[in-house]
N, C-alpha and C positions, 0 to 999 in steps of 0.2 A: 403785844405782849407775851412774856414766855411765863407762865405757871415755874412757881418753884415748885422742885419734885425733887423727893429723899432719896440718890441714890443710895445713900448709905449700905444697906442691905448687897448690894453690888459685892461688898466688899469679901462677903460671907460664899463669894459663887465658886462652885464645885469646880466646872471645869476650868476656870480661873487657875484653882489649886493645884490640879491636877498637875493641869500644864506646867504648871512654873516647878511642880514641884520634880517633872516629868526631864524640867530643862535642867534640872543642879543638878541629878542625878545621871545623865547624858553627858558632862561636865566632870564631874569622879571618872566616868569610865572612857571619854574620852584622855583626859589628862593619863590618867593610868595607861592606857595603848598606843601612847603618842610616841616610846621607845621603837617599840612594830610597826611604824606606817599605817597601822589600818585606824579609823573612827569606829567607834562601839556600832552604828550602824554596819557598818560593812559587816563588821566579825559578827555582828549577828546574820547578816543575809549569808554568808560564807558558811556559818556553824550550820546553817538550815541543809543549804548543799553539801554540805560532810556528811551530813545526821540524811539526808533524803534524798540524796543524787540529784538528776536533773528535774528541774522543775519547769512551767509554761511560765514565759518573760512577761506577760500580761499578767502571772497574780505577781512579781515583784517587778513591777513598776514602777508602783507607790513605794517603793524602798527608795532613802535615799541612796549614793556612792556608788549605783550601779553601773553607769559609765563611766567614773574613773576604774572599777575594779575590771573593764573591757577592757581599759588603755591599759591598763597597769599589764594586764595579763593573769590573771587573778582568773576570771572567769572567763568561759568561752558560752557563746552562740548555737546552738544547732538546729538542724531541722526537724520536729518531730520525723514516726513513722509515719503519719500519714499527707504530710507534707504543708498542713493547714497549720502548724500550732511550732515557735521555735520555743526554744528550750534552755537553759541558760544549765550549765553547769561546773563544778568546780574547777580549773586547770590544777596540775602540779603543784606550779605558782602559788596558786590559790589554797593548796592546800598546807606546805612551807611557814607562807604565811601565818595562818591560821593557829600551823603547828607553836610560831614562833611567838604569836602573840597570845597563847594560853595559860602561861604564865602572869601575865600581865591582867588577864583577867580574872584566872582563880583568887588575884590577893583585893581587888575590888571587891569581885561577886563580896568574900569575907567580911569584909568590912560593911558592904549594903546591909549584910545579913544581921551583923550587928547592928546596926544604927534602924533598920528597920524589925519592928515586933512583927510574928510571924503571922499576926492574924491581919496586918495590914499589908503582904506580901502575897499574902491568899486573896484577900481586897483586887488585889492589882492584876495579881495570875487571872481572877476570876473574869474583870471586867477586860482584859484584855482578851479573852476566849471570846467574848460577849463582839468584838469589834471584829 
């Protein structure tokens, strides 16, 4: 026989709340970026490559959209100098796609900054940095 357990406290789960919030924010960015043909995750990945240059494939393996970016020719994989590591780099087509998406991203970024209080943004940034 099952014992009665009160799970109502689980409704206040911080992990679930953050995941739901992340999903809602991602949907807003995806909608705003739709005209560019990029998803929010792809835009972020291309931005990282545009800023930092070539990056090891293993560092990007967990990012969503990487395979589609390769197929679309927006990123390319190159052997590193020592040959043991493969690096991902932004292509000219990737730079063009990122540049075209930037105005859409800026619009939704401004909207998010209006919706989220500065302490919330700072906390989210701190949590992301710990990951």
